[in-house]
N, C-alpha and C positions, 0 to 999 in steps of 0.2 A: 499689440495683439496679445491678449492673455488667453491661453488655451486652458481648457479644463484639465484637471488632474488625469482624467481618463484618456483624453486626446493626447496629452503629453506622454503618458505611459504607452499608448498604442504606437506612437511614432518611434519611441525608443525601442519597443519590442520589434518593430519591423527592421530597425537598424541592426539589431543583434540577433535576428532570427537564425542565422547560420551557426550561432554558438550554442543553441539549445541542445543539440545532440551531444556535443562535447561536455557540457556542464551537467546535463540532466535537468529535469523539470524544476525540482526544488531550488537548486542553486541558481538556475537561470532566472526564475521568478524573483528571487532575492536580489540578484544583480540588477534586473530591470527596475525593481522597486526602489533600490538605492539610487540609481542613476536618475530615475524619474523624480525623486524627491529633491535631488540637487538641482536639476534643471528647472523644476517648477518654482523652487525658491528663488532662483536667479531671475526667471521670467517675471515673477511678482515684483521683485525689487526694481527691475528695469522699467516695468510698466508704470510704476508710480512716479518715476522721474518726470519733472515738468517737461512739457513739449515745447519746442522752439518753432517759430514760423519758418516756412520754407524760405531759403535764401539767407537765413541768419546762421552764423556759426553755431554749431551744436554746443551748448554750454555744458552738456552732460557727457560729452565724449570721454573724458578722463574717467568718470565714474563707471560708464558702461564698459570701458576697457578693463578697469579693475575688477568689476564683477565677472566679466567673461574669463579673465585669467584665473580668478579664484575658482570658477566653475571648472575650467579645464584641469586645474590641479586636483580638484576633488575627483573628477572623472578618472584621471590617471591613477590615483591611489586606489579607487574602487576596482578599476580594470586590473591592476596589478594584484590586488587581493584575490581576484577570481582567476587569474592567469589568462586573461583575454588579451 
């Protein structure tokens, strides 16, 4: 499932809506843009992995785990940068 960049950004904006007052509009928008870019990049990479038929061991599980951990690390660094 590949979301559009706008759908991805909207979902992350809802997730961090409570931080808007704390950060102010400019910093909040920058935070959302950075997180959205990281998430969209990961979604694109996961989406192009070959699909396995139902009932077959997922051959891409290790790669998905690696991509998700990489995304988590990037999110952590971005959130620390903005004090969220």
